[in-house]
Backbone bond lengths (Angstrom), bond angles and torsions (degrees), N, CA, C in turn:
res aa  C-N    CA-C-N  psi(-1)  N-CA   C-N-CA  omega(-1)  CA-C   N-CA-C  phi
1 M - - - 1.452 - - 1.518 109.54 -
2 T 1.325 116.85 131.86 1.442 120.59 -179.65 1.528 109.96 -99.42
3 T 1.320 115.51 152.19 1.460 120.66 176.78 1.516 108.86 -108.01
4 P 1.326 117.88 149.44 1.462 119.52 -179.92 1.527 111.05 -66.66
5 D 1.285 115.67 142.10 1.455 121.50 178.58 1.519 109.05 -79.04
6 E 1.317 116.79 117.90 1.469 120.56 -177.50 1.519 112.16 -69.37
7 N 1.319 117.75 -20.04 1.460 121.70 -179.03 1.515 112.78 -93.42
8 A 1.321 117.07 -1.43 1.466 119.93 -178.96 1.536 109.03 -71.75
9 P 1.329 117.00 141.20 1.464 119.59 179.24 1.522 111.20 -68.89
10 A 1.316 115.81 145.44 1.476 120.60 177.84 1.523 108.67 -73.89
11 V 1.307 114.97 142.33 1.466 120.76 -179.93 1.527 107.32 -107.00
12 E 1.337 115.80 126.38 1.453 119.78 178.66 1.528 109.28 -80.26
13 I 1.319 116.54 127.27 1.455 121.92 -179.49 1.527 108.67 -101.73
14 T 1.308 116.17 121.50 1.456 121.40 179.60 1.519 109.47 -84.44
15 P 1.343 118.56 125.74 1.461 119.42 178.27 1.524 111.10 -66.27
16 K 1.313 115.97 145.35 1.464 120.61 179.48 1.514 108.29 -104.97
17 R 1.290 116.53 119.85 1.457 121.78 176.43 1.520 107.42 -148.51
18 W 1.323 115.22 156.06 1.449 121.05 -175.45 1.518 110.17 -126.46
19 Q 1.316 115.48 151.60 1.459 120.85 176.13 1.520 108.95 -59.34
20 C 1.331 116.09 135.17 1.467 121.10 -177.08 1.537 110.03 -61.04
21 C 1.327 115.63 130.61 1.457 121.01 -178.98 1.525 112.11 -82.00
22 H 1.342 117.66 -9.07 1.463 120.80 -179.26 1.527 111.29 -92.39
23 C 1.349 117.71 -41.67 1.464 120.43 -177.13 1.521 112.61 -108.68
24 G 1.327 117.56 -4.39 1.457 121.17 179.84 1.516 113.74 75.22
25 G 1.307 116.79 13.69 1.461 120.86 178.18 1.515 113.75 96.40
26 G 1.326 117.27 -2.14 1.459 120.56 -178.80 1.515 114.03 -83.35
27 G 1.333 117.35 -19.99 1.441 120.94 179.26 1.515 115.41 86.61
28 L 1.348 117.06 -3.93 1.460 121.35 179.85 1.511 110.67 -122.31
29 D 1.342 116.52 147.12 1.459 119.51 175.70 1.532 109.80 -84.91
30 S 1.315 116.89 -175.12 1.464 120.76 -176.28 1.531 113.31 -68.64
31 Y 1.323 117.35 -13.24 1.463 121.54 177.87 1.531 112.06 -97.27
32 G 1.330 116.79 2.15 1.461 120.98 -179.06 1.509 113.90 83.12
33 E 1.327 116.77 9.73 1.457 122.52 178.50 1.535 109.35 -91.54
34 T 1.305 116.52 161.29 1.471 121.23 176.89 1.517 108.93 -60.44
35 C 1.329 116.24 130.91 1.455 121.91 179.68 1.518 109.57 -61.93
36 R 1.329 117.13 124.32 1.462 121.52 -178.89 1.520 112.15 -74.25
37 H 1.341 116.82 -22.34 1.455 119.86 -177.93 1.525 111.30 -72.64
38 C 1.341 117.81 -45.97 1.468 121.77 -177.28 1.522 112.59 -108.48
39 E 1.360 116.63 2.59 1.452 122.74 -179.02 1.524 112.60 58.84
40 G 1.343 116.50 31.99 1.452 121.81 176.14 1.509 115.60 83.50
41 L 1.326 117.44 2.59 1.462 120.71 -178.41 1.533 112.38 -78.58
42 G 1.327 117.09 -27.45 1.463 121.04 179.62 1.518 114.31 89.38
43 F 1.322 117.58 -4.47 1.455 120.22 177.26 1.517 109.33 -138.99
44 C 1.322 115.71 156.89 1.451 122.37 -178.48 1.520 109.60 -116.29
45 W 1.316 115.60 146.07 1.453 120.83 173.55 1.512 108.04 -89.62
46 P 1.333 117.58 151.56 1.465 118.98 175.59 1.523 109.35 -64.14
47 L 1.305 116.96 148.05 1.449 121.59 -175.84 1.519 113.17 -61.43
48 S 1.327 117.74 -27.92 1.452 120.25 -177.38 1.527 113.14 -82.12
49 V 1.331 118.30 -14.64 1.455 120.78 -177.85 1.522 108.65 -127.46
50 P 1.350 118.76 100.31 1.459 120.58 179.25 1.524 110.59 -71.71
51 P 1.337 118.22 153.63 1.464 119.95 178.70 1.522 110.89 -64.77
52 A 1.312 114.93 147.27 1.478 120.44 -178.41 1.511 111.49 -78.41
């Protein structure tokens, strides 16, 4: 079993998200209501990685 190196530099992880394909990133549907697909955020998370 290996232990983490305390002197190793931290690696910044960039979150992966995509512009919502339902509202186009605006957060609203065609009726001016909050997009139900992205909940008004304008971006979608990949299906394999739920938001934290």
